[in-house]
C-alpha positions in Angstrom: -35.8 10.7 15.1 -32.9 13.1 13.9 -33.4 12.0 10.3 -37.2 12.5 10.5 -36.7 16.0 12.0 -34.3 17.0 9.1 -36.7 15.7 6.5 -39.7 17.5 8.1 -37.7 20.7 8.3 -36.8 20.5 4.7 -40.4 20.0 3.8 -41.9 22.7 6.0 -39.4 25.4 5.1 -39.9 24.9 1.4 -43.6 24.7 1.7 -43.8 27.8 3.8 -41.5 29.6 1.3 -43.9 28.7 -1.4 -46.9 30.1 0.5 -45.1 33.0 2.1 -47.5 35.6 0.5 -50.5 33.9 2.2 -51.6 36.2 5.0 -53.1 33.6 7.1 -51.0 32.9 10.2 -53.8 30.9 11.9 -53.6 28.2 9.3 -49.9 27.9 9.8 -50.3 27.8 13.6 -52.9 25.0 13.2 -50.5 23.1 11.0 -47.8 23.7 13.6 -50.1 22.1 16.3 -50.6 19.1 14.1 -46.9 18.9 13.3 -45.9 18.8 16.9 -48.5 16.2 17.8 -47.3 13.7 15.1 -43.7 13.3 16.5 -45.3 12.9 20.0 -47.2 10.0 18.6 -44.0 8.5 17.1 -42.1 8.9 20.4 -44.9 7.3 22.4 -45.0 4.4 19.8 -41.2 4.1 20.1 -41.4 3.6 23.9 -43.5 0.4 23.2 -43.8 -1.2 26.6 -45.6 0.2 29.5 -42.6 0.0 31.7 -40.6 2.1 29.2 -43.4 4.6 28.9 -43.7 4.9 32.7 -39.9 5.3 33.2 -39.7 8.0 30.4 -42.8 9.9 31.9 -41.3 9.9 35.4 -37.9 10.9 34.1 -39.6 14.1 32.8 -41.4 14.4 36.2 -40.0 18.0 36.6 -42.9 19.0 34.4 -45.5 18.0 37.0 -46.2 14.4 36.2 -46.7 12.3 39.3 -45.8 8.6 39.4 -49.5 7.7 39.6 -50.3 9.7 36.4 -47.4 8.0 34.6 -48.5 4.6 35.7 -52.0 5.3 34.5 -51.0 6.7 31.2 -48.4 4.0 30.5 -51.1 1.3 30.8 -53.6 3.3 28.8 -55.5 1.4 26.2 -56.1 4.5 24.2 -54.6 4.8 20.6 -51.3 6.4 19.9 -52.9 9.4 18.2 -55.3 10.0 21.1 -52.5 9.8 23.7 -50.3 12.2 21.7 -52.9 14.9 22.1 -53.3 14.2 25.8 -52.2 16.9 28.5 -49.8 14.4 30.0 -47.7 13.8 26.9 -47.9 17.4 26.0 -46.3 18.2 29.3 -43.8 15.4 29.0 -42.8 16.4 25.5 -43.6 20.2 25.2 -42.9 22.4 22.2 -39.6 23.4 23.8 -38.4 19.8 23.6 -39.1 19.6 19.9 -37.4 23.0 19.3 -34.3 21.6 21.1 -34.5 18.5 18.8 -34.3 21.0 15.9 -37.9 21.0 14.7 -38.7 24.2 12.9 -42.4 23.9 12.3 -44.6 26.2 10.0 -45.4 29.3 12.0 -41.8 30.6 12.6 -40.6 30.2 9.0 -43.9 31.7 7.7 -43.4 34.8 9.9 -39.8 35.1 8.8 -40.6 34.7 5.0 -43.6 37.0 5.3 -41.6 39.7 7.1 -38.8 39.4 4.5 -41.1 40.0 1.6 -43.0 43.0 3.0 -42.2 46.4 1.7 -41.9 49.6 3.6 -44.4 52.5 3.5 -47.4 52.2 1.2 -47.0 48.8 -0.4 -45.1 47.5 -3.4 -45.7 50.7 -5.5 -47.1 54.1 -4.8 -49.2 55.4 -7.6 -48.8 59.0 -8.7 -51.9 61.1 -8.3 -52.0 64.1 -10.5 -53.6 67.4 -9.5 -55.0 70.0 -11.8 -53.6 70.6 -15.3 -51.2 67.8 -15.3 -49.2 69.0 -12.3 -48.5 66.8 -9.3 -50.8 67.6 -6.4 -49.6 68.2 -2.9 -52.1 65.5 -1.6 -52.9 62.1 -3.0 -56.5 63.3 -3.4 -57.2 66.6 -5.1 -58.9 68.8 -2.6 -59.6 71.8 -4.7 
């Protein structure tokens, strides 16, 4: 999983750097949700047997997963992708877990790149607005 996280981070950081000028944080947050769901699916698939799934879900029982819920979900016949979006697996493997694993995601790098490229004040360049007779005006708009 470590190698996967490193490769994902390399891809997501370069991709968000390329699209850093895009002012659409909701798109990056949606990609972030999908990106966290996919490793959950991989982790669920790695656990393979119902006994292993139940043991791993109850080992993370501090997040409010009862033994009954762990048993029900470990024997679930639903597909890996469907279970990865379930509340039980989201509680067992929350976003903080993936952050601890080193997964960066899309939203945080996008915010960082976007804030680094912003300029102070009135944007990239302030146009000079001339007043009467070629003299600079006191206001951007000539009032008189």
